[in-house]
N, C-alpha and C positions, 0 to 999 in steps of 0.2 A: 504493500500500500504506500510505502514511502512517506512523502509529505502529507498524505491524506490522513495519517494517524492523528487523532485529536486528544487521545487520553491513553494513559498507560495504567493497566489494571493487573496487579500481580497476585497470583494465588501461591502463597508460600509453601515450601515443602515442610517447614516447621509450623504446622497448623494444628489447632486444637479442634476436636470433634465433640467437645463437651458443650452443652447448652442448657439454659434454664427453661423448663417446660412452661412456666408462667410468663407470658409476654403480653404487652399492651400495644394497641394499634396507635400508630402515629400518622401524621401527614406523610403520604408516600414520598414526596420530594425530600422531606426532612429525614425520613428513614433511609433513603438511598444515600443522602449526603453523609449521614452518620456512618454508613457502611463503607462508602468509598473514600471518605476523608476529603479534606479540602484539596482539590487538584493543584492549587497554587502553593500548598505547603506539603512537600513530599514526605516530611518526617511525622506529620500528624498521625497518620494511620499506624505508624510503626513505633510511636513513642520514642523517637530518637534512636532506635536500634534497628535499622533497616536490614542488617545482615545477621542479627542474632536474636531478634525479638520474636516471641511466639505470636502467631496470627490467631488470636482468640476472638473471632467475630461471628461465630455461628449464631449467637442470639440476634445480632444485628441483621444477619442475612434473613433469618426467619421473620423478624419484624418487618423488614422491607418487602418480602414476598407476600406475607399475609395482610399487611396494610394496603398494598396495591390491590389484592384480591377483595378485601372488604369494601374499599371505597368504590371500586368498579361495580361490585355486586349491589351495593346500596344505591348508587346512581341509576343502575338499570331498573331496580325494583321501584324506584321513585319516578320512573318514566323519563329521566333525564337523557337516557340512551334509548334510541328507537331501533326496533328490529331485533336482530340476534344479539345476545349478550356478547360484548367485546371480550376478546381473549386477553387473559392476564398473564403476567410473568410466571405466576405459579402454574397456570395452565400449560405453559410451554415446558416447564420442568416436568410436570406430570405426564404430558403426552410423550416426551422423549424417553422418560423413565419406562413407561409402559410399553413402548416400542422395543426397548432394549431388554426389559425383564418382564415379559408377559405373564410369567408364573408367580410374580410378586407385584401386584398392582398397587401403585401409589394413588392415594386419593386425599382430597381435602374434606374435613368434617368440622365445619365451624371454624374455630380458632386452632384446630389441631390438624397436623399432617400425619397420616397413618398409612400402614401397609396392609393389604388384604391378601391372605393366603388360604385357599381351600375353605372359604366361608368364615374364617377367623380374622381378627384384626389385632395389630399391635402398633403402638405409637413409635414415632421416629426415635424417641429416647431409648427404646428397647431394640432398635435395629442393630445389626452387626456393624463392625467398623467399615467393612466394605460398602454396605448400603449407605452409611452416613457419608462416606467419602464420595460416592457417586452423587448423592443429593447435594453435598456441599459444593463440589466442583461445578456441577451442572447449574446450580443456583448462582454461583459467582459469575459464570459465563453469560447467563441470561441477564443478570443485573448490569453487567458492564455497559457503559455508554456506547452509543453508535460510533463506529470507526475507531475502536480501541485497539491498542496493542495489548493482547492478553498473554501474560507470562505465567505459565504453569510450571512450577518447580516440583520435580519428582511426581509426575502424573500417575505413576504406577502404584503409589503407596496404597496398600490395602485392597486394591482392585484386582479381581481375577484376570489373569492374562487372556483367558478365552474370550473376554468381552472388551478388553482394554482398547484394542484398535478400533473396533466398531463404535465404541462409546465416543471416542474423540472424532472419528469420521462424522458421526451424527452432529456433534457440537459444532464442528467446523462448517458443516452444511447449514445448520441453523443460523450461525453467526457469520455468514459469508461476507458481511460488511466489515469484519474485524480481521486482524492479522494475529497469528498465534506464534508464540515462541516457547518451546519446551526445553527444560533443563532436566536431563535424564542420564542415568547410567544403564538404562535398559536398552540393549542393542537391538532386540527384536522390535521394540516399540519405535525406536528411531528409524529402523529400516522400513517400518510400515507407513511412514509419512512420505507421500508421493509429491512430486513436483514442488520441491522445497529446497532450501539451502541448509547445509549442515556445517556446524562449526565444532572445533575441538579446542578445549582448554588445555594448553600444554603446561601452563604453570600459573600459580597465583601467589602473590606476596601481599600479606595483609597490610593495609586494609583494601586498597583499590588499585593494585598493579596486576594487570592480567596479560598473559601471552596467549592470544587466540588466533587460530588459523581457520580459513575457509577450507572445507573438505571438497576437493575437486572431483568431479565424476571421472571414471575411467572406463573406457570401452572394453578393456580386458578384464577388469575385476569388478564383480558385483558389489553393489553399495553395502550389502550386509557384511561383506568381508572388509571393505574399506572402513566401515564404521567400527568394526572390532579392533582394527589395528591402530586407528587414529588415536593419538595421545598415549599409546602404550609406553610404559616405562621399560619394558623388557623387549629383547629381540624376538622375532617371530620365526616359527618353523611350520611350514605347510606340510601336511602328510596326507596319505591316501585314506579313504574311508569316510564315514559320515558320523554325525554326533550320536545317532541312535545305535549304530552297529559298527563299532570301530575299536581297534586295538590302540588308539591314541594314548590310553592310560599308560602303556609301556613307555612311549616316548616322553610322557610327562614325568615319569619316575626317573628316566635316564637323563633328561634335560630340564631339571627344575628351574633353571635360570632363564628358560625360554617360555613364551606363550605358544602352545601347540594348538594348531587349528586344522581339523580334518576338513578337506574340501572336495571329497569325492574321488574321481579318477586321477591317474597319474598325469593325464593331459592337463587337468586343472592345476595340479601342483606345479608342473613345468611352466604353464602360462602365467600363474600368479607370481611365482618366484621371479620369473623374467621381468614381468611388468613392474614389480615393486623394487627391482634393482635398477630400473631406468634412472638415470642421473637426476632428472627433474622431479620424478615421483619420490625418489629416495630423499632428496633434499627437503621436500615438503613434509613428509611424514617422520623424518628424522629417526628412522629405525633401521636395524640390521635385519635382513630377511633371508631365510634359508628354506630349502625344500628337500624332503627326503622321499624317495620313491623306491618301490620294490625293484630288485635286480632284474627280474623277468628275462633272464638270459640275454640281456642286451647291455651295451655300453653307452650310457647317456649322462655320465657325470660331466657337468660343465659349471665352472665357477661356483656359485652358491647352491647349485643343484647337486645333491648327493644321492647315491643309491646304495642299497644294501648289498652286501657281498653274497647274500643268498637270494633265491628267486622271489620269495614272498616273506613277509615279516614272521608268519607263523613258523617258518623253518628254523628260526633261531632257537626254538625249544628242542630241536633235534641236534644242535651242535653239542658234541660230547661233554664239554666242560659244563654247559648250562644244563644238559640233561642230568648229569651226575649230581648237580646241586639240587635239582628238582626231586630226584630220588631221595636225597637226604631230608628235604623239607617234608616229604610225605612218609618218612620213616621206612623207606624201602631200600633193599640192598642193590647197589649199583652193580650191574652184571659185567662191567668192563667194556672197553671200546669195541672189541671184536664181536661180542654178543649183541651189543647195542647196534652195530652196523648190520648184523643179520636181521634184527627186528625192523630196522629202517627199510632194508631191502624188501622185506615181506609187506610192510605197509604200502610202500610205493608201487610194488608190482601187482598187488591185489586189485587195484583200480587204476588203470592208465588213461582215464578220460582226460587228464591234464596234458598228456602227450599230444593228443589231437589238438587241444587248445594251443599248445606251443607251436605245432606245425602250421595251424591255421593263421596264427599271428605272424609267423615268419613269412608265409606266403602273402599275407595282406600287406606287410611292409614292402615286399618286393613289388607287388602290384602298384602300390602308391608311388614307388620310384619310377615305374614305367609311365604312369598317368601324368606325373609331374612334368614329363618332357613331351607331352602329347602335342601334335601339330596344331598350328594356328589357322591353317587354311588348307584347301583341297590340294594345292601343289605340293605341300609337305607331307600329305597323308601317306602316299606310297612309300616314300623314303623312310617314314617313321615305322610303318608296318614291317618293312624289311629289316629294320634295325633291332626289332624286338627279338631278344634271345630267350625263348621259352625254356631252353635247356637249363637256365639259371634257376628255374623253379624246381626242376628235378634235382639239381645239385643241392638246393636248399633242403629238400626232404632227405636226401642221402646224407648230408652233413649232420642233420639232427639224429639220424639213426646211428651214425658213427659216434657222436658225442654220448648217446645213450649207452652204447656198448662199453665205451671207455669208463663212463661214470659207474656202471655196474661192476666192472672189473676192479676199479679202485675201492668201491665199497666192500667188495668181497675180501679185499686185502686189509680192511679196517678203516679206510679213509672215506668218510661219508660226504665230505665237502663238495666234490664234483657233482654228486647227486643233488645236494641241497641247492646248488647253483642253478639247476635246470628244473627241479621238481616244483610244480605249481599246484599240486593237489593239496586239499586240506583234510583228507581222511584221517591222518595220524592224530589230529586233535580231537577226533570224535571217539577215539578208543577209550 
């Protein structure tokens, strides 16, 4: 909104949800002025403590909403308002609440605001902290003057994550005349705000010295990843996997001085690591960024992109030294490297589905190399077709078979490392 902003209305993160059930009606304009404070005296509302004072104005919010409700209702009943009863600020709060929480309906009952559930009622003073937070924030945003900058500090306090994004989507839609600024540590909520600018606080020195940067969009890196790393005090490691089904806990134990972020496939790890090590991006976010990918029987180590010496992370549990340690943890007798190698061979050869995946990926890599040099016009097509060497595909399959035989021979002699470098099956972990 820029220069159109006429008023700044802040909802503090340090807010009290306690209120007096007994309230009295005031002139609506006086009630709003008491709630908002004198816009020409920015310290009035905060009692001289804008950064540390408790925002304890729930009573004032209720008085402002109910006073407006009462005066409009009285005017309508006395015939001063013709036609349909005008909508009040409390009506707006109730309508949005009931849209968001249809199983817990909010309603006005005289001077009381209450919640209806399955035919029973309870007053707002008996509501949960989450319900009070929703009512309080919603009421503050409804009361805010037209064309306000509404600052919401810690919007997620006490509010269930399942409705948090929808809640503020609805508020922003209702108060489309206003501009919103959120101060939050909740990455998911920050990522849910669309078509907006994001800033990161790098440093703050009391009382009023701030180091703040605008987070720039990146075509290579999703905003939720950018938001996670912005302002981080620790260097970053991107790893394969996702937050719900990942072995990133292993990396977190091994690298406690890093922030470990699972980002899905190895393609994403490579892309994000490369993107965040761009000189311009690196200077902006001021972080050191690394990536770790599975070995996958390929050589892809470049700069800050590292790869495991085994095909997949799960294979580290089959490295003799680590396996021996696990045996001790579970109070089992370590059979020795030779017997361990025999067991690994059995596990790996019982199901060789992973070998097909290896061959398929190697062939895919070869095909991609052929396609990358494809002709640009009809004149080049014939020469390109003649240049294709399909024998390289057969060589690829033959090479895999040779490596498989050599790895088995080494394992038979007690050295399982060659097998662990090519084996991408996860069956041993299911034993």
